[in-house]
N, C-alpha and C positions, 0 to 999 in steps of 0.2 A: 505494500498500502504503501510506503515513505518513497521507493522509486518510482513508481505510479505517478506519484506527487512530483517529486521533482524534473523529475525529465515531462512533467506539465507545464513545468515554471521557468524550462531553459528554454523549451520549443515558445514561449508566449514572451519573453526573454529574447531570445532569435530575431523573430517577428518584429517586433518594438523596435528591436538597432536596426535590422534591416528598410523601416519604413522611416525610418532619421536619415540615414544613409540617401535612402532614395533623397527626400524632399531635399537634403542637402543641393544633391546636384539639382536638381532641376533650379532650387534656387542661385546657385550658382551662374548656371547656364542662360536664364532670366537676368540674372544682374548685369551678365556680362552682356548680354543682346541690348538691353537698356541704358550701359553708360555705350557703349560704339554706340546708340542711335543716337544720342545726345552732345558726342562729341567728347565722352568724357573715362577716364585710366580705372578703369577694377585695380584696385592694389593688391597684391600679391593675387588675386586673381582666385580671392576665397570669400566665403561670408559663413557666419560667428551664429550659430541657432540661440538666438534670444530666449525666446520661448514659448510652452507646448500649451496651449489651451483647449478646454473641453467648450463646445460649444450648441446646442441647440438644434438640431434640424429634422424639424416636421415633428416624427415621434420618436425620433434618435436622436440620441449625441458621437459628433465627431471632434476630429482634434483638428486646431488650425496649429502652423508653425509658423512661425518670425524669428527670421533671418534680419541680422545688420549685417553692413560692410562697411568699407571705404573708398570713398574716390575719390579722383582728384581732376581739379580741372585748373588747364594754364599752369603746371605746375606748383599750386597750391592745395597740401592732402584738407580732404572735407571728411566726418564723416556721420550724415545727416542720408545714408542710404539705408531700405529696410525692403525685404520681400515677404509675402505671406503667401503660406500655402494652405488653401482648407483641402478638406478629402472630395473627390471629385471634382474639386475647378481648376480654371490655369492658376497659375501661379500673378499675384499683382506687384507690381516696384515703385514704392513709394522713394522719392533723393528729390533729398531738402537742400536747394543750393539758394544764395543770397536772393535771387532773380526771384525766388516762389516755391511750389512745394509742384516735380513732376511727379504726376501717380498714372501709369501706366500698365496695362493688361496684356503679358505674353501670348 
């Protein structure tokens, strides 16, 4: 009985880990494309997990991942970028610049 419980927990942990890796790759691709389209440089070509939230969608609950990233514009470092990924939704990129906020659904 204990072995079955441990196996189930290990399987659940593996699924969560795989989902987070998949989300990070989606967020990195979305941030990279948005930065390229707006003439920005994605620093270190990476994103960092900022938060995981549960939200209610209809009669069920789904997760929402938020990743943050840094970018450079004309050689000046900015830290106001984030990517939101919801279950079954396309990534949304939010870039905060001195000229305002850019919101783009990828």
